[in-house]
N, C-alpha and C positions, 0 to 999 in steps of 0.2 A: 458758745448758745444751744438753746435748746431747739433741737429738729422745727417746730411749729414755725419759729420765730424766724427761724434759716430760710422755708421754706415759703414764707410771707416776705424777707426780702429778693428772695432769689423772684420770686411773681413781680414785685417792684419794679426790679432791674428791667427783667423782660418786658413785661409790658411798656416801661421807658423807653425801650426802642425800637420797639414796633413802629410808636408813637413819632418818636424822633428820624424814623426809617420812613414813615407817611407822608412826614411834612418838607423830609428832603426828598421825595422822588413829587411832588406839586410843584416844588422852588426847582425843581431841574425841567421840569418840563415848561415853565415860565422862563426861566433863564432863557431856552433854546427854541422861543417860540412856536412852545405846541401847547393845544389846550390841555388841561389837566383835564387826565380822569380816574373815576373808580371802581373796581368789579369789586358786585355783591355776589354773595350767597344768594341765590332764588330762594326768597321765603314762602313758596307756597306748597299747596297739599302733594302738588305732582312730583316733588323735588326733594321729599320727607322719605327716608326708607327705614330700614330694618338694619342697623348693624350686629350683626349674631355676636362679636367677639365684645361688643361694649354691651350687649343686650338692652340697648334703646334705638329709638328713632332721632336720626342725624338727618343733617342735610345733605341730599346727593351732588353734584358737581356743574349741575344748572347754573349758570352767573347772568347776571342784568348788569348793565353798565349805566355809571353816570356821569353826563361829559361836559363840561364847560363849552361847549361847542353849541352844546343845543339849549336854547335861552329857556325854556321849563327845567333845565336842570340846574338851572344860576342856585333859583332861592334854596332848594336842598341841600346842595352843593354847600352852600357857607356854611349854610346850621352847622352840616355834620363836620366843617372845620371847626368852628365853636366850638361844638361838645369835644373833638378831640383834644384842642389846647386849654379848656375848662378841665380834662380830666388829669391835662401834661401838670396842672399849678396843681390839684391834689394833691399829686404822687409826691412832687417836687418837696412841697412843703408840709407833707405827713396830714393831711386833712382829708374829712369826710364828706359828703352832702347824700342830701335823700333828692329822689326822681323827684317833688314835689320843692323843693330848696334848688335844684338844678332850675327848674322851670323859672321861678323868679329871677335865679340870678342872671340868666338871658335876656329876660327881657327888663333889667335894670341897664343891661350892657345892651340894650338896642337892637338884639336878635327879634327877626319877626318871625316868632312863634305864634298860630295863632290860639292854640289854648295848650293844657299837658301831653296829650296825650301825641302831639305833633312833637314833642320834643322827647316824651318817652320811645316813641318811634324812632328819631334819627339816634339816640343811645341805643337800640337794640342794631341798627345797622353797625354802628360805632363795632359794638360786641363781635359782630359776623366778618365785618374787617379785619379786626385784630387776631380774630378766634380765643377769644377772650370773655370771658364773663363781668359787667358791670361793675358786678361785685371787686375785682382785681385793679380794676382804676378808681375806688372808693367811692362810688357812688350805690346808693342802696334803699329800695324800697320801705315806708316805715312799717316798722316791725310792729306785730300784733301777734306773734305766735312767742309761748314759753314753754319752761321746759321746769320739771320735779324731779326729785330723787336722790341715791344715797351716790351721788359723785361729788368730789371735788375735782377743782379747775384751775388752773392757775394762769392770768392774763398775760398777754403778749406785746398788747399794743402797747405806746407810749406815753408814759403818765400812770399806769396802772400794772406795767411790767413787774412781776415777779410777785404779784397780790394772789392769796387763792380765796375762792371762797366755795361754801359749802351749798351744792345746789337744793339742798333739803333743807333750807332755811328760811325758807320765806313761802307758806301755806299758797300762795297766790301763783307762784315758779317764780323765774326771773326770764327777763324778755331777753329771745333770740335775737339778737343784733350781731354788726360783725363783730364785735368785742370778743361775744360770747365762743362764737361762731370758726374765731382762731385763737380759741386759748391751747393750753395744755388739756390734757388728761391725767391730772394726777392721782389718782385713787380710782376704782369704782368699784362696788362690791355686788352693784347689780348682776343679772341676769338675762332680762330681758326689757326688750321698749317696747311699749303702748302708744300707737300714736291716736290721737284723737282730736276728731273733725271739733267737737263744741266745746263751748267753753263750761258751760252747766255740768256735763257728764263727768269732765276732767277734773271739775272740784270737787263731784261725786267720788272716785278715783282719789281723791288724795283725802277728802274726810273720811272715808270707809278705811282708808291703809293699804290698797291697790299695792304701792311701793313697795311697802312690808311684807304684805302677803305673799307674793310674785316674786319680789326681790326686782321690781320694774322700775325702768326711768321712764317717765309719764311724758309724753309732749305731746299740748293743744296747738293746733293748727291755724282755730277759727277761719274754719272754710279752707278754698285752698292756700294751701302751704307756701309762703314766702320761699324764695328759692335758699335765702340763708338757712333757714330753717331745715330743707334739704337736702342741703348741702352737710347739715350738722347731724342729717340721719343718719347721711350715708358714712360719715366718719365713726358715728357709735357703733354700725354694721362692722366696716371695712378694719376700725382697727381696735376696737375693743371684742370683735366679732359675737357682736349680740344680735337676737333675733329681732325680728321688728312685726310687729301687729297691728296694722291699721283697723281703726273703726269709724264708719263713716254712716251717716244718716239713710237710712233705706229707698232715696228716691236718683234720678238721672243724673244729679250733679254730685251729690255721694260717691257716686261709685265711682265717677268720672275724679274726684278727688285723689282715691286710692289710685287710682291707674295710671293718674301720673307722678305719683310717687314711688311706683314700682315700673313704670315701659315709659315715665318722661313725658313731656311736654311736648304737644306742634308746636306751639308759642315759642319755647327754648331749643327747639331741635338742633340750634348754635350751640347748645351748650353741653358740654360733654361731663358724665359721669355724676351728676346731682340726682337722679335716681337709684334704686335700692333694685334690681330686680329680684334680691331673694326677697326680699318682703313681703307677706301674707297679708290680704285683704279680709281679714276675722268677722266682717259686719257692721253695721245689720244687714241683710242679706234682704231681698226681697219675699224669700220665702219664709222669712222670719216670722213674717206680719200674719202668715197662717198657721206656723206653730207653735208661737206663743201666742197670738189672739193680741195682735198690739191695733192701740188707737190707732187709725190711719184716715186718710184724704184721699183723697179720689185725684188721679191724674189731669192735668190742667191740659189745654191743648198746648202749652209749652213744653209743660215734661212728655208728651207724647212723641211731638217733633225731634224732641232729644234724644228721646229710645229711640227713634228711626233712625237718628245719627249714628248713636252708638251701634248699632248694628250693622253698620254696613264698614266701621273703623277695623283696621288691623287689628287694633288691641288687645278687642272685645271678643275673638273666635275660640277662645278655649275656653274649658273650664276655672274657674268657677265663675268668668264674666259670661258667658255665653248662656249655660244655665240659670242666671238669674237673672238676664235682660228676657230670657224665655216667660219668665214668673213673673212678671211685671203685664205683660199681656195677660198672665191666667189671672192675677187678684187684681187687677188693673186699680190698685191701690197704692199707695206711697207712706211711710211710717219716718220718725225723728227716732235717733237716740234716748231721748229724752221719754217716748213711747213705756218704757219699760218701768217707769216711775208707777203707773196703774198698779205693781206689785208690790208698791215700797219703794223706799228710796235708797235702800240696801238692795235691793232683788240685785241690779245690774252686775254687781261687784260679786256678789254672794253666790248667787243661781246661776244669773245666764255667763258671766266669766269662764268661772271652771268646766261648766259645761261646752264650751265653744271651744278652750285651747288642748280638752281632752278630745272631741270629735276632728280638731285639727292637725294634732300630731297621729291620730290613727293614718292617715293617709299619706 
């Protein structure tokens, strides 16, 4: 049995044990005539702390109680138990579901979710109770990230176990779903990973042969990267010892996309080790707007509010984050990765990329 398959089976067993333990505790309370209750980690900004050992932000020790003694808690308590039951069925039957699919299954079974956001919230609460990510109980988001490069993988999921795929065989890249995220790395000739926010720039890197010129694996996050994508990037770094360079738009949301990959997400602070602390934000930086005379747009009121939020966020108090956030106030502009196309379609790969990599390697 492969190491990756062994680990997957081990995770499945552990999560099933946690779910059964949760169920037994509730049944025991009912049999003893007690009101069942659950303790959940408080997912508030005041309960998010930096773990120096993990090098990411995690939830602290504050708890909130959900008890059937309180009539206002009964509905979310029942919703949460249904999510747990559904997760158990998925694991026992080796099935998977998406966040959207889970919502519709719940509606079909008469569970009173007002909308998908309420269903998603219950899934997140189950994660925090079990201390296991939703991916471990087979609930995934709709995938949109993709990967391309000189890497051969071998699937470990039922029905495809043992099948090998060359990730440079499709010019659009391969979707980063649960099967790819958990696959074995068979052979890798790449020496670096370029993580790219925008689809057009990802395609440009493929077309211009950036994977061959720099021996790079290319990953398209399509905006904020899904957790499967972050987990895969973490594996590429930890298991293959590949350096990670992150390329985003020079706007406050691009800055945050890079930070989430490196420092972790406040929303997913209850999930450990899906960030890559050693990854490097390689641009586009706000200072590149002036340096390269990039086409840019005026900051909106929404942008300004977001920049002000970043200024007080503990994740942005060191360089290059602090330096580049200050640059926003100097230029009062924002720019996209595609802005380099003003100098020609190949400029970002042939000119900007080698200049930026050389600059970062000197630091």
